[in-house]
C-alpha positions as CSV (number, residue, x, y, z in Angstrom):
1,X,0.4,14.2,-3.3
2,X,3.1,15.1,-0.8
3,X,6.8,15.0,-1.3
4,X,9.0,14.9,1.8
5,X,12.7,13.9,2.2
6,X,12.4,13.4,6.0
7,X,11.4,9.7,6.6
8,X,9.6,10.4,9.9
9,X,7.6,13.3,8.6
10,X,6.9,11.3,5.3
11,X,5.6,8.3,7.3
12,X,3.3,10.5,9.5
13,X,2.0,12.3,6.4
14,X,1.3,9.1,4.6
15,X,-0.4,7.5,7.7
16,X,-2.8,10.5,7.8
17,X,-3.8,10.4,4.2
18,X,-7.5,9.7,3.2
19,X,-6.4,7.1,0.7
20,X,-2.9,5.7,0.6
21,X,-1.3,4.4,-2.5
22,X,1.9,2.6,-1.6
23,X,5.0,1.7,-3.6
24,X,7.2,-1.4,-3.2
25,X,9.3,0.5,-0.5
26,X,9.4,-0.5,3.1
27,X,8.3,3.0,4.0
28,X,5.1,2.5,2.1
29,X,4.4,-0.8,3.9
30,X,5.0,0.7,7.3
31,X,2.6,3.6,6.5
32,X,0.1,1.0,5.4
33,X,0.3,-0.7,8.8
34,X,-0.5,2.6,10.5
35,X,-3.1,3.8,8.0
36,X,-6.8,3.4,9.0
37,X,-8.2,4.4,5.6
38,X,-8.2,2.6,2.3
39,X,-4.7,1.4,1.2
40,X,-3.8,0.4,-2.4
41,X,-0.8,-1.7,-3.1
42,X,0.7,-1.9,-6.7
43,X,-0.4,-4.7,-8.9
44,X,1.9,-7.6,-9.5
45,X,2.3,-6.5,-13.1
46,X,4.1,-3.3,-12.1
47,X,6.7,-5.0,-10.0
48,X,10.4,-4.3,-10.7
49,X,12.2,-7.1,-12.4
50,X,14.3,-9.2,-10.1
51,X,14.2,-12.2,-8.0
52,X,12.1,-12.1,-4.8
53,X,13.4,-13.0,-1.4
54,X,11.7,-14.5,1.6
55,X,11.2,-11.0,3.1
56,X,9.8,-9.4,0.0
57,X,6.3,-8.1,0.7
58,X,5.4,-7.2,-2.9
59,X,2.6,-9.8,-3.3
60,X,2.4,-11.3,0.1
61,X,0.4,-10.5,3.2
62,X,-2.4,-8.5,1.5
63,X,-4.7,-10.2,4.0
64,X,-3.2,-8.4,7.0
65,X,-5.9,-5.8,7.0
66,X,-9.5,-5.4,5.6
67,X,-8.6,-2.0,4.1
68,X,-5.7,-3.3,1.9
69,X,-6.3,-3.8,-1.8
70,X,-4.5,-4.1,-5.1
71,X,-5.0,-1.3,-7.6
72,X,-6.8,-3.7,-9.8
73,X,-9.4,-4.3,-7.1
74,X,-11.0,-0.9,-7.8
75,X,-12.5,-2.6,-10.9
76,X,-12.5,-6.3,-9.7
77,X,-14.0,-5.7,-6.2
78,X,-15.6,-2.3,-6.2
79,X,-18.1,-3.2,-3.4
80,X,-15.3,-4.3,-1.0
81,X,-13.2,-1.2,-1.8
82,X,-16.2,1.1,-1.2
83,X,-17.1,-0.8,2.1
84,X,-13.6,-0.2,3.4
């Protein structure tokens, strides 16, 4: 776990992590794009309340990379997670 209040340094730190667990922030999504290891995105159940917009990436585009998974995929798709 790393805490950093400098967006550039935080992004570089997250992109170098062995395993990246994102949030619903745009910084988390950008780090996921740069990350070559396994990336876990929050499950839909843990989304903040509120109406989604067309640019909201909370539950869209998880097929952009073979190393992107939902947290629930650890139990649902263990072979795929391990292969990534």
